[in-house]
C-alpha distance (Angstrom), angle and dihedral (degrees) to the residues before:
residue distance angle dihedral
X1 . . .
X2 3.83 . .
X3 3.77 127.4 .
X4 3.78 91.0 -136.2
X5 3.75 110.2 52.1
X6 3.77 137.6 150.0
X7 3.80 94.8 -66.4
X8 3.86 91.2 52.8
X9 3.76 92.7 46.1
X10 3.81 90.2 52.3
X11 3.81 93.1 45.6
X12 3.85 95.1 50.0
X13 3.81 89.5 43.9
X14 3.79 89.3 53.6
X15 3.85 89.6 52.2
X16 3.81 91.7 51.4
X17 3.76 92.0 46.2
X18 3.85 91.3 48.5
X19 3.85 89.2 56.8
X20 3.82 90.7 46.9
X21 3.78 89.8 53.1
X22 3.77 90.6 49.2
X23 3.83 90.2 54.5
X24 3.84 89.4 48.1
X25 3.79 89.3 51.7
X26 3.87 93.4 45.9
X27 3.83 94.9 52.8
X28 3.86 109.5 81.7
X29 3.82 113.0 -118.6
X30 3.79 89.5 -122.8
X31 3.86 87.2 65.5
X32 3.85 94.2 50.5
X33 3.86 88.9 97.2
X34 3.77 91.7 53.8
X35 3.80 111.7 125.4
X36 3.81 113.6 -169.7
X37 3.78 94.7 -154.7
X38 3.77 140.6 -2.5
X39 3.84 114.6 -76.9
X40 3.81 92.6 21.2
X41 3.80 129.6 111.7
X42 3.77 121.1 -96.4
X43 3.80 118.1 -120.8
X44 3.81 89.2 -98.2
X45 3.80 92.5 49.1
X46 3.84 91.8 47.8
X47 3.78 89.5 52.5
X48 3.76 92.2 47.5
X49 3.82 89.7 48.1
X50 3.84 91.4 52.3
X51 3.80 88.9 50.8
X52 3.81 90.9 53.5
X53 3.78 99.2 48.8
X54 3.81 98.2 81.3
X55 3.83 89.6 51.8
X56 3.78 90.0 73.0
X57 3.80 91.3 63.5
X58 3.81 91.0 41.7
X59 3.88 90.5 51.7
X60 3.79 91.2 49.3
X61 3.83 88.6 50.2
X62 3.71 109.4 166.8
X63 3.82 96.5 -21.5
X64 3.79 113.2 133.0
X65 3.81 97.5 -157.1
X66 3.81 140.0 34.4
X67 3.82 88.3 -128.0
X68 3.73 104.8 132.8
X69 3.81 95.2 5.1
X70 3.79 112.0 129.0
X71 3.81 98.0 -133.5
X72 3.82 94.5 172.0
X73 3.80 93.0 50.8
X74 3.83 93.1 47.8
X75 3.82 93.4 51.0
X76 3.82 92.1 45.0
X77 3.84 89.1 53.6
X78 3.81 90.2 47.6
X79 3.79 92.8 49.5
X80 3.85 90.3 49.3
X81 3.86 88.8 51.0
X82 3.79 90.4 52.7
X83 3.83 91.5 55.0
X84 3.82 95.5 48.3
X85 3.85 109.7 115.2
X86 3.82 108.3 -114.1
X87 3.75 134.0 169.1
X88 3.79 121.3 -118.2
X89 3.79 89.4 -105.4
X90 3.83 91.6 51.3
X91 3.80 91.6 49.8
X92 3.80 93.6 48.1
X93 3.81 89.5 50.2
X94 3.80 90.7 47.0
X95 3.80 89.4 53.3
X96 3.80 90.1 49.4
X97 3.78 95.7 47.2
X98 3.78 98.3 42.7
X99 3.81 91.1 44.2
X100 3.81 94.9 51.3
X101 3.84 92.0 42.6
X102 3.84 89.2 56.6
X103 3.82 94.4 43.5
X104 3.75 94.0 49.8
X105 3.81 91.6 49.1
X106 3.78 92.5 49.0
X107 3.81 89.3 51.9
X108 3.83 90.3 58.9
X109 3.77 94.5 55.1
X110 3.82 118.4 107.9
X111 3.82 113.0 -119.3
X112 3.78 92.6 -117.9
X113 3.78 88.8 61.1
X114 3.81 88.9 71.6
X115 3.79 91.5 63.2
X116 3.84 94.1 51.4
X117 3.74 118.5 110.9
X118 3.77 121.5 -124.6
X119 3.84 118.1 -153.3
X120 3.77 121.6 -143.0
X121 3.79 125.3 -155.3
X122 3.82 118.8 -79.1
X123 3.73 112.5 -74.5
X124 3.85 95.4 25.5
X125 3.79 117.1 131.1
X126 2.88 115.4 -109.7
X127 3.84 96.3 23.1
X128 3.79 92.9 -153.4
X129 3.83 137.2 21.2
X130 3.81 132.9 -178.7
X131 3.73 117.8 -108.7
X132 3.82 88.4 -119.8
X133 3.82 89.1 60.0
X134 3.80 92.5 45.9
X135 3.82 93.0 50.8
X136 3.82 93.0 45.9
X137 3.83 89.3 49.1
X138 3.81 89.4 65.4
X139 3.82 89.3 62.4
X140 3.82 92.2 42.2
X141 3.77 91.4 50.7
X142 3.80 91.9 50.9
X143 3.81 91.3 48.0
X144 3.82 89.0 53.7
X145 3.80 92.1 54.9
X146 3.76 92.2 40.3
X147 3.82 87.4 58.1
X148 3.81 88.5 53.6
X149 3.80 89.4 51.2
X150 3.80 92.1 49.5
X151 3.83 88.6 54.5
X152 3.81 88.7 48.7
X153 3.81 90.0 51.9
X154 3.87 87.8 54.8
X155 3.76 89.5 49.5
X156 3.78 88.6 52.1
X157 3.76 93.3 49.0
X158 3.79 96.1 -104.6
X159 3.78 122.3 132.4
X160 3.81 106.9 -137.4
X161 3.82 114.4 -114.0
X162 3.83 93.0 -120.2
X163 3.85 88.5 56.5
X164 3.79 91.0 46.3
X165 3.78 90.9 51.5
X166 3.82 92.0 49.5
X167 3.77 89.7 49.1
X168 3.77 90.6 51.7
X169 3.82 92.8 50.0
X170 3.82 91.1 49.4
X171 3.86 91.4 48.2
X172 3.82 90.4 48.8
X173 3.77 90.6 49.3
X174 3.82 91.8 50.1
X175 3.87 91.1 48.5
X176 3.78 88.2 51.6
X177 3.80 93.0 50.3
X178 3.81 91.7 47.1
X179 3.82 91.5 49.3
X180 3.82 90.3 51.3
X181 3.85 94.7 48.0
């Protein structure tokens, strides 16, 4: 038995996705076309990319090898999905739907699935990974892009919600200390 199984993976993924959705909601739709530098994704493309990432694991399902998996086709489809024009509301809903689809699927996995080894094509580095590692990497990948979006928020003059929440906690703590003095 592990202390971090499918239910915990799903739960922590939902927390990460909830924070990503909050960022998507905080950025004005007029800024969704903002691109911080040449050859980077726009805000909208980044959000669409984040929504697509769990689909790789869902497409692999319970396969234990990439043998026969059309990697190039999958990533071409994902790239096309990122570039589709969508409204802010559509992107937020896509994030909600894809996130919940992934979390629900993870919750159904038996615990011993996490220890299984997945084999990548010859030449891939690393050549194998555990399913646990692959499932956790979905959350890590999203957190990477969420960090980018938080920097973009700063560039747009928006204080990220996690920073605002921390500032509110600190202000409440100071008010409590001043009231007790």
